[in-house]
N, C-alpha and C positions, 0 to 999 in steps of 0.2 A: 317084576312085572313091567312091561313095557307100554301100558296105556289102559285107557278106560274100557276098551272092549274086553280086555283080559279081566280087569276088576268085575265087570258085568257077569262074566261067564264063572267067574270062581265060586266056590262053594263056601258057605259060611255057616255057623252054627246058628240054631234056631231060637237060641235062648236069650237073643238080644244083646250078646256082648258085641262089642265094636271090633272089627277087624281091620287092620292098617296095612295099606298096601303103597310102599314109597316107589316113585317113579323118578330115581336120581337124574335119568338121562334128560328129563324134561323140567326138573326142579319142581315137582309135584307130589303130594300125599294124596290118595285116596281113601277114604273110609266106607266101610259098607256094614250095615246091620240090618237085622230082621226086626220089622215092626210088629206090633200087637196085632193088627190084621193080616199079617203073613206076608206082606209086601216088603221088598228090600230098600233101604233108604242109602243113597250114595251121595257123598260129599267130595269136593275137591278142593285142596288148599295149595296154593301157589307160594313157593318160598321166594322171599325177596330179600335183598342185602340191606342190612341196616347200617345207616349212616354213622362214622364213627364219632364226627364232631358236629352234632347239628347246631344250626344257628341259633342262638337264644335272643329273643326280643327282650331287651332291657326295659320297654316301656311296659311291660306286663307286670313289673314288680312295683311295689311301693316302699318308700323308705319307712325307718323307724318311726320318725317325726310325723308322717303322714298317717301311719297306722295308729298313733296314739292319739 
């Protein structure tokens, strides 16, 4: 798949199962499923890079003495 327009045009099952459409060129994943009323629900998820070493705020922790 290359974009949202192709996902909108894609045929899916009417039983409510979620269909996944990866868009690797744009870093997105689209999902499409049939609702109970017969309409299609579309969702888009964007891929983000996870930082390897996030900063830890040492003020967010308490010492054992403070806990006791």
